[in-house]
C-alpha positions in Angstrom: -36.1 23.8 -10.1 -35.9 27.3 -10.9 -36.7 30.7 -9.8 -39.4 32.8 -11.8 -40.8 36.3 -11.0 -44.1 37.2 -11.7 -44.8 41.0 -12.8 -48.9 41.1 -12.4 -51.3 44.0 -11.9 -54.3 44.7 -9.7 -57.2 47.3 -11.0 -60.9 47.9 -11.0 -62.6 45.9 -8.0 -59.4 43.9 -7.3 -57.8 46.9 -5.6 -60.0 46.0 -2.3 -58.2 42.6 -2.2 -56.5 42.6 0.9 -52.1 41.5 0.5 -53.5 38.4 2.5 -56.5 37.0 0.5 -53.9 38.0 -3.0 -51.9 35.5 -1.4 -54.4 32.8 -0.9 -56.0 33.5 -4.8 -52.5 32.8 -5.6 -52.0 29.8 -3.7 -55.1 28.3 -5.4 -54.5 29.8 -8.7 -51.1 28.1 -9.1 -52.9 24.8 -8.4 -55.6 25.6 -10.7 -53.2 26.6 -13.7 -51.3 22.6 -12.5 -47.5 24.7 -12.3 -45.2 22.3 -12.1 -44.0 24.1 -8.4 -41.2 23.4 -6.6 -42.2 22.7 -2.9 -40.8 23.5 0.3 -39.3 20.5 2.4 -40.2 19.5 6.1 -43.3 18.7 8.3 -45.9 20.5 6.2 -44.5 21.3 2.6 -46.0 24.0 0.7 -45.7 25.8 -3.1 -43.1 28.6 -2.5 -44.2 31.9 -3.4 -42.5 35.0 -2.4 -44.1 38.7 -2.7 -41.8 42.1 -2.6 -43.5 45.1 -0.9 -46.9 44.1 -1.1 -49.6 46.7 -1.8 -51.9 48.8 0.5 -55.7 47.9 -0.2 -57.5 50.6 -2.3 -54.5 51.4 -4.6 -53.8 50.2 -8.2 -50.5 49.0 -9.1 -48.7 47.6 -12.4 -45.9 46.6 -10.9 -46.5 44.0 -8.1 -44.2 41.0 -8.2 -44.6 37.6 -6.8 -41.6 35.0 -7.0 -42.0 31.4 -7.4 -40.6 28.2 -8.0 -41.1 25.8 -10.8 -39.6 22.3 -12.1 -39.4 20.4 -15.5 -39.4 22.4 -18.8 -42.2 24.5 -18.8 -41.4 28.3 -20.0 -41.9 31.5 -18.6 -44.9 32.8 -21.3 -46.7 29.2 -20.5 -46.9 29.7 -16.7 -48.0 33.6 -17.4 -51.1 32.0 -19.9 -51.7 29.3 -17.7 -52.1 32.0 -14.6 -54.4 33.9 -16.6 -56.7 31.7 -17.7 -57.6 31.1 -14.0 -57.3 34.2 -12.5 -59.9 36.8 -11.4 -61.0 39.9 -13.2 -58.5 42.7 -12.1 -55.3 40.7 -11.7 -53.3 39.6 -14.5 -50.1 38.4 -15.3 -47.6 41.1 -17.3 -44.8 39.4 -17.0 -43.0 36.1 -16.2 -39.0 36.4 -16.6 -36.0 34.9 -14.1 -35.6 37.6 -11.1 -33.1 40.3 -11.4 -32.6 42.1 -8.5 -33.1 41.3 -4.4 -36.1 42.5 -3.1 -34.8 44.1 0.2 -32.6 46.4 -2.7 -35.9 48.0 -3.2 -36.1 51.8 -2.4 -38.8 54.1 -3.8 -41.8 53.6 -5.4 -43.5 55.9 -8.2 -47.2 56.6 -7.5 -50.0 58.9 -9.7 -52.4 60.4 -7.2 -55.6 61.6 -8.7 -57.7 63.7 -6.2 -60.9 65.1 -7.3 -62.3 68.2 -5.6 -65.7 70.0 -4.9 -65.1 73.0 -6.9 -62.3 74.3 -8.9 -60.9 76.7 -6.2 -61.1 74.0 -3.6 -58.4 72.1 -5.9 -56.5 75.2 -7.0 -56.4 76.1 -3.5 -54.9 72.9 -2.3 -52.4 72.6 -5.1 -51.0 75.9 -4.3 -50.9 76.1 -0.7 -49.3 72.0 -1.3 -46.9 73.1 -2.9 -45.8 76.3 -0.7 -45.8 73.2 2.3 -43.6 70.9 0.3 -40.6 73.7 -0.1 -40.5 73.7 3.4 -37.9 71.9 5.2 -40.5 69.5 7.2 -43.4 68.5 7.2 -45.0 66.4 10.0 -47.6 64.2 10.1 -49.1 61.8 13.0 -49.2 58.2 12.4 -49.9 55.6 14.9 -47.2 53.8 16.8 -46.3 51.8 20.4 -44.9 52.8 23.5 -44.7 49.6 25.1 -47.8 47.7 24.6 -49.8 51.0 24.5 -51.3 52.4 20.9 -49.6 56.0 20.5 -50.0 58.6 17.9 -46.1 59.7 16.7 -45.2 62.8 14.9 -43.2 61.7 11.6 -41.1 64.3 9.4 -41.8 63.0 5.8 -39.9 65.3 4.3 -37.4 63.1 4.0 -39.4 60.2 2.3 -40.7 62.7 -0.5 -37.8 61.8 -3.2 -39.3 63.8 -5.9 -42.9 65.2 -6.5 -44.7 67.4 -8.9 -48.8 68.3 -8.8 -51.0 70.0 -11.8 -54.7 70.7 -11.4 -57.0 71.4 -14.1 -60.8 72.0 -12.7 -61.6 70.5 -10.0 -58.7 67.6 -10.3 -55.1 68.0 -8.3 -53.0 65.1 -10.5 -50.1 64.4 -8.4 -47.0 62.4 -9.6 -44.5 61.5 -6.5 -41.7 59.4 -5.8 -41.6 58.6 -2.3 -39.7 55.7 0.4 -40.9 52.4 0.0 -39.2 49.3 1.6 -38.0 47.4 4.3 -36.5 50.3 6.0 -37.9 53.1 4.9 -41.9 53.3 3.5 -44.5 56.1 3.1 -47.4 55.6 2.3 -49.1 57.8 -0.3 -52.2 58.3 1.8 -50.2 59.4 5.0 -49.0 62.2 2.8 -52.3 63.4 1.3 -53.8 63.5 5.0 -50.8 65.6 6.0 -51.2 68.3 2.9 -54.9 68.6 3.1 -54.4 68.6 7.5 -52.0 71.9 6.1 -54.3 73.3 3.3 -57.4 72.7 5.4 -59.0 71.3 2.2 -60.1 67.8 1.9 -60.7 65.7 -1.6 -64.1 64.2 -2.5 -62.5 61.1 -4.3 -59.2 60.0 -4.6 -57.2 57.1 -6.4 -53.5 55.7 -5.7 -51.8 53.9 -8.8 -48.2 52.6 -8.1 -46.9 52.5 -11.2 -42.6 51.4 -10.8 -40.7 50.0 -7.8 -37.0 51.9 -8.0 -33.8 50.4 -6.5 -31.3 51.8 -4.8 -29.0 51.8 -7.9 -32.0 54.0 -9.1 -32.8 50.9 -11.6 -36.5 49.7 -12.6 -36.8 46.5 -10.3 -37.5 43.6 -11.9 
């Protein structure tokens, strides 16, 4: 038995597949691909599948990771080929290899965000006002939380979760490249950041596209 880490992408209509459905889809895919999976022991054996930092709904990604355990002499390239033959449109295995890092070492993620506004003026104002806000010591946002058994809105300072960010605008489009906290301890959803920036600027996008491009460890290395 050995562990294999699969790097897969989500694009097109597949970005609207929830993590729970991705889990179910992958469970079916490994069976359809006839992979020699290692099964857990116990009363209800099932193929071992584990995901690293699942993606939020509606986002593209080139850096989704799933660990499986296989038996026998099947090669990594054959695993990828078999799965790509049975996976739906928008989900593709990019690589298969031995895991390098433990998923609990993930500390941040690099995102590309494209915002389209109603006008060039709106895009320019959003970019300029957002850059001014990002220079301040704090960026306060509200996010859902719990107080006892009650759901409440909590104020959160996003500043410490933004490790790097750059805004550029062309015409009615603002492009954002950002490295944000991502992991089991600290995690900043890019949508929450955009909501905070729009609330401050008073300028709201017409369309948004978010792509996660890389996961980064606490040592600054690309997660593999």
